[in-house]
N, C-alpha and C positions, 0 to 999 in steps of 0.2 A: 457255281463252284467256288468255297471260300479256298485263299491262297493266301497262308500267314507266313512270317518267318517264325514265329515263337509257336514251342513247341504244346502248345492247346487252344486250343479258343472257346471265351469268356462265356461262362452261359450254355458250355455244350459238355457231355461226355464222350470219347471214343469209344464208342461199340464194338470198331475193331479196323486192322493194322493190316491192309493191303499190299505194303511193299515200297521200296523205295522207285521211284518215279524220276525218269530225268527227260529233261529236256535239248536241242544242241542245235547250234546255227552257228554257221561257218561266215565267216563276212574276207572275199576270196581278194588276194594281191591287185587284185585290177581295180577291183572297188577301191582299197585300202590309197592305190595310189592313185587313183582320180578324186578321192577326196582328199587328199593331200596336195594335191596342185593346185585343190581348189581352196586352200589357206594360206599360198604364196603371199598374196595379197593381205593377212592379217599378220600384224606384227606385236606378238607379243598377249590376243587376245584369245580368247574363247572361240573356235571352229563349229560355226553352226549343223555344216552341213555332214558333220563327225557325228557331233553329237541326237542328230537324224539315224544315221546308219547307226551308229550304237543302240539306240532307243529302238530302231525296229528290230534287228538282232535280237533286244530283248525279252522283245515281245515275242515273235518265231517262239524264240524257246520255253518262255513261261506256257506258251500255248499247247506246246508238243508236251510238256509235261500236265499241264494238266488235260489236254486229249488222253496223253497214257492213265491218268489215275480216271479219268470216269469209264476206262475200257476194262479196268479192273475192279467196277462198282465202287469207286469212293466215291465221299461228294463233297471231299473234305484235301489238301496236301497241308501239311505243319511242318516247320521245321526247314523253313525253304530255306536255300544255300543260292548263290549267284556268285559264278569264277567266270574272267575272263582269264581268255591263256592266249601266248603268239606263239603257231607251232608252224614255220617254213611261210612267217611272211603271210599268213590267213592268219584275224582274229576269230578262234573262238568266244560262243557264248554258251556258257551250260545253265541248267534251272534243274534243281534236287530237290527232292522232299522227300516223307512219308506221305502215301495216298491214306487216307481211311473212313471211317464210314462213321458220322459222328452221330451220339443221337438224342 
């Protein structure tokens, strides 16, 4: 499945629009607390553990979005947007886009 942030895919025409598809992943408070606990030894640097958790959440959200697009008969998702939100000490990563069939 082609997944892109652009509104179209070069070399293809959009044959049909299937609708908006969304995927979400939530990191619970315990995961965030554990990750932050692991970065106490990093002063002013990047946290590899935290970045790993964010990457996992992003991958889950994108995979869920792709699965939903596939379920409606799409072979691509265009206009993909990734959002990161903190809700009640939990981190939510959401991926949304328009499921389409390319011709």
